C-alpha positions in Angstrom: -14.9 127.4 -110.4 -12.0 128.2 -108.1 -13.1 125.6 -105.5 -12.1 122.5 -107.4 -8.7 123.8 -108.1 -8.0 124.5 -104.4 -9.1 121.0 -103.5 -6.7 119.5 -105.9 -3.7 121.4 -104.5 -4.6 120.4 -101.0 -4.8 116.7 -102.0 -1.4 116.9 -103.7 0.2 118.3 -100.6 -1.1 115.5 -98.4 1.0 112.2 -98.5 -1.2 109.1 -98.4 -0.8 106.8 -95.4 0.5 104.0 -97.5 3.3 106.3 -98.8 4.2 107.2 -95.2 4.5 103.6 -94.2 6.7 102.9 -97.3 9.0 105.7 -96.3 9.3 104.3 -92.7 10.1 100.9 -94.0 12.8 102.3 -96.3 14.2 104.3 -93.4 14.4 101.3 -91.1 16.0 99.1 -93.8 18.8 101.6 -94.2 22.0 100.8 -92.2 24.4 103.1 -90.6 27.1 101.9 -93.1 25.1 103.4 -96.0 25.5 106.9 -94.6 28.2 109.1 -96.2 31.5 109.3 -94.2 31.1 113.1 -94.1 27.7 112.7 -92.6 27.5 113.9 -89.0 25.5 111.5 -87.0 25.0 114.1 -84.3 23.6 116.4 -86.9 21.3 113.8 -88.0 20.2 113.1 -84.5 19.7 116.9 -84.0 17.7 117.1 -87.1 15.6 114.3 -86.0 15.1 115.8 -82.6 13.9 119.1 -84.2 11.4 117.5 -86.5 7.8 118.5 -86.1 5.9 116.7 -83.3 4.3 114.2 -85.7 3.0 111.0 -84.1 3.9 108.9 -87.0 7.4 110.4 -87.0 7.8 109.5 -83.3 6.8 105.9 -83.9 9.2 105.7 -86.8 12.0 107.0 -84.6 11.3 104.4 -81.8 11.2 101.5 -84.2 14.5 102.6 -85.7 16.2 102.7 -82.2 14.9 99.1 -81.5 16.4 97.8 -84.7 19.8 99.2 -83.7 19.9 96.8 -80.6 20.2 93.5 -82.4 19.2 90.1 -81.1 22.9 89.0 -80.9 23.8 91.9 -78.7 21.0 91.1 -76.3 22.1 87.4 -76.2 25.7 88.4 -75.6 24.6 90.8 -72.8 22.6 88.1 -71.1 25.4 85.6 -71.5 28.0 88.0 -70.0 25.7 88.8 -67.1 25.1 85.2 -66.2 28.8 84.4 -66.4 29.6 86.6 -63.5 29.9 84.6 -60.3 28.7 87.4 -58.1 25.5 87.8 -60.1 24.9 84.0 -60.1 25.5 83.8 -56.3 23.2 86.7 -55.7 20.6 85.2 -57.9 20.8 81.8 -56.2 20.7 83.3 -52.7 17.5 85.2 -53.7 15.9 82.3 -55.6 16.6 79.5 -53.1 14.5 80.9 -50.2 11.7 81.6 -52.7 11.8 78.4 -54.6 12.4 76.0 -51.7 9.0 76.1 -50.2 7.4 76.2 -53.6 9.3 73.1 -54.8 8.8 71.4 -51.4 5.1 71.9 -51.5 5.0 70.8 -55.1 7.3 67.8 -54.9 6.5 66.5 -51.4 3.2 64.8 -52.4 4.9 63.3 -55.5 7.9 62.0 -53.5 5.7 60.7 -50.8 3.5 58.8 -53.3 6.6 57.5 -55.1 8.2 56.3 -51.8 5.0 54.7 -50.6 4.6 53.0 -53.9 8.2 51.7 -53.9 7.9 50.5 -50.3 4.6 48.8 -50.9 6.0 47.2 -54.0 9.1 46.0 -52.1 7.3 44.8 -49.0 4.2 43.2 -50.5 6.0 40.0 -51.5 7.6 39.9 -48.0 4.3 40.4 -46.3 2.8 37.5 -48.3 5.8 35.4 -47.5 5.5 36.3 -43.8 1.8 35.3 -43.9 2.6 32.0 -45.5 5.4 31.3 -43.0 3.1 32.3 -40.1 0.5 29.8 -41.4 3.2 27.2 -41.6 4.4 28.0 -38.1 0.9 27.7 -36.8 0.5 24.3 -38.5 3.9 23.2 -37.1 3.0 24.3 -33.6 -0.2 22.3 -33.7 1.8 19.3 -35.1 4.5 19.7 -32.4 1.9 20.0 -29.7 0.2 16.9 -30.9 3.5 15.0 -31.1 4.6 16.2 -27.7 1.3 15.0 -26.2 1.7 11.6 -28.0 5.4 11.5 -26.9 4.4 12.1 -23.3 1.8 9.3 -23.5 4.4 7.0 -25.1 6.9 7.9 -22.4 4.4 7.1 -19.6 3.6 3.9 -21.4 7.2 2.9 -21.8 7.9 3.7 -18.1 4.9 1.5 -17.2 6.1 -1.3 -19.5 9.6 -1.0 -18.0 8.2 -1.2 -14.5 6.0 -4.2 -15.4 9.0 -5.9 -17.1 11.1 -5.3 -14.1 8.4 -6.7 -11.9 8.2 -9.8 -14.0 11.9 -10.2 -14.0 12.0 -10.0 -10.3 9.2 -12.5 -10.0 11.2 -14.9 -12.1 14.0 -14.6 -9.5 11.7 -15.2 -6.5 13.1 -18.8 -5.9 16.8 -17.7 -6.2 19.3 -16.8 -3.5 22.9 -15.5 -3.7 25.6 -16.9 -1.3 28.5 -14.5 -0.9 32.1 -15.2 0.1 31.9 -18.9 -0.5 35.2 -20.7 -0.6 35.4 -23.3 -3.4 38.2 -25.7 -4.3 40.0 -24.6 -7.5 39.2 -27.9 -9.3 35.7 -28.1 -8.0 32.7 -27.2 -10.1 30.1 -28.6 -7.7 28.4 -25.6 -6.2 25.3 -27.6 -5.1 27.4 -29.3 -2.4 28.7 -26.0 -1.2 25.1 -24.7 -0.9 23.9 -27.8 0.9 26.8 -27.6 3.3 26.2 -23.9 4.2 22.5 -24.6 4.8 23.0 -27.6 7.0 26.1 -26.4 8.9 25.5 -22.7 9.3 21.7 -22.1 8.9 20.4 -25.3 10.4 18.2 -25.9 7.3 18.3 -29.4 5.9 18.0 -29.7 2.1 19.0 -32.2 -0.5 20.0 -32.2 -4.1 16.4 -32.5 -5.1 15.6 -29.1 -3.5 18.1 -27.4 -5.8 17.1 -26.7 -9.4 20.4 -25.2 -10.4 23.4 -23.4 -9.0 26.6 -21.9 -10.4 29.3 -19.4 -9.5 28.9 -15.7 -10.5 31.7 -13.3 -11.3 35.4 -13.6 -10.5 36.9 -14.6 -7.1 37.5 -11.7 -4.7 41.0 -10.9 -3.2 40.5 -13.7 -0.7 39.7 -16.3 -3.5 36.1 -16.6 -2.5 33.2 -16.7 -5.0 29.6 -15.8 -5.2 27.1 -18.6 -5.9 23.6 -18.1 -7.3 21.2 -20.9 -6.5 17.7 -21.5 -7.8 15.6 -23.7 -5.6 12.7 -25.9 -6.8 10.1 -24.1 -4.7 9.6 -20.9 -2.9 9.1 -22.6 0.5 12.7 -24.0 0.6 14.0 -20.6 -0.6 12.1 -18.7 2.1 13.2 -21.1 4.9 16.8 -20.6 4.0 16.4 -16.8 3.6 14.6 -16.5 6.9 17.5 -18.3 8.7 20.2 -15.9 7.2 20.4 -14.0 10.5 22.3 -16.9 12.0 25.2 -15.9 9.7 25.7 -12.7 11.6 29.1 -12.7 13.2 30.2 -15.8 11.4 34.0 -16.0 10.9 33.6 -17.1 7.3 31.9 -13.8 6.5 29.4 -15.7 4.4 26.0 -13.9 3.9 22.9 -14.5 1.9 20.9 -12.1 -0.2 17.9 -12.3 -2.6 18.6 -12.5 -6.3 17.5 -8.9 -7.3 17.3 -7.3 -10.7 20.0 -4.9 -11.8 17.7 -2.0 -11.1 17.0 -3.1 -7.5 20.6 -3.9 -7.0 21.5 -0.3 -7.7 19.0 0.8 -5.1 20.5 -1.5 -2.6 24.0 -0.2 -3.4 22.8 3.3 -2.8 21.3 2.2 0.5 24.6 0.7 1.6 26.3 4.1 1.2 23.5 5.9 3.0 23.6 3.5 5.9 27.4 4.1 6.2 26.8 7.8 6.2 24.1 7.5 8.9 21.3 8.9 6.7 19.3 5.7 7.3 19.2 3.2 10.1 18.7 -0.1 8.2 17.3 -1.7 5.1 16.4 -5.2 3.9 14.6 -7.1 1.1 11.7 -9.5 1.2 10.4 -11.3 -1.9 12.2 -8.7 -4.0 10.7 -5.7 -2.2 13.1 -3.2 -0.5 12.3 -1.8 2.9 14.0 1.1 4.8 14.0 2.4 8.4 15.2 5.8 9.1 15.5 5.2 12.9 15.7 2.2 15.1 12.2 2.6 16.4 10.9 4.1 13.2 8.5 2.8 10.7 9.5 0.7 7.8 8.9 2.1 4.3 8.7 0.5 1.0 11.1 1.9 -1.6 10.5 1.2 -5.3 13.0 3.7 -6.8 15.8 6.1 -5.9 13.3 8.9 -6.2 11.2 7.3 -3.4 14.4 7.0 -1.3 15.4 10.6 -1.8 11.9 11.8 -1.1 11.8 9.7 2.1 15.1 11.1 3.4 14.2 14.7 2.5 10.8 14.3 4.2 11.2 12.0 7.1 7.8 12.9 8.5 6.1 11.0 5.7 2.5 10.1 6.0 1.5 6.8 7.4 -0.3 6.0 4.1 3.1 6.2 2.3 4.6 3.6 4.6 4.4 -0.1 3.9 3.3 -2.5 6.6 3.2 -6.3 6.2 
């Protein structure tokens, strides 16, 4: 009978776990301001330190100490710590060497990809434009090549046409002669009589008015008042007979001389030959039926000259082949 009574006493002395947790919550919720002023906090701390070694009691004490360090105090502590320049400098100096390779390894692929994408986006239109321009340049080069080829053909054709035209012009002058240094009366317009007189008196060639197709003075009188007369004969035989006798005028006091009626192009060649003869670069030159012949030496061969280029080539290379020389 005594056993149940003992059990009840033991159960009354044991505090249920829920009551213990309630006590701890009430203890934690109590603030230091609620303690009496006469309460000695050191005594309280001593009392707490001398409490029995109860696990639940120790846990309660730890939780109570954590609540005393409020969140605002921790935030203020962190803020104050970070506001010190020395701490920040030290932190930066330690973090930079650590974070630099990490950030570099992490960001390099991203930056490289971004740069490549930007460059490709910027250069792609330029590359397309360059390709288009390259295609246009190729087309223009082909066109220019074709035009240059056609231009060269046209140039050669024009040169040939000019040469043919000049030949035809000279052929049209084949029956004409020029009489230089002819003295004419001021009031006389009859050049036919002057030509007939020169032919009969100085060249020993007898002609009549019927042999002359037309004659007229050319240019202005020279300083001696003498004129140049151009005369077209009715046939080549009369013209050739007079021109063949022109050597008889050599040394004549009247200084009259006879030349063929040449085109402007051939007259320029003859003018150049006059200068070269005076300078001793050639020995002599003459014309026959509009053709120009040159001798470099007295006993040298005669050479046909059709242009100034032929003349320069002949002078620069006097040992010209026989095939290049012209023989009647």
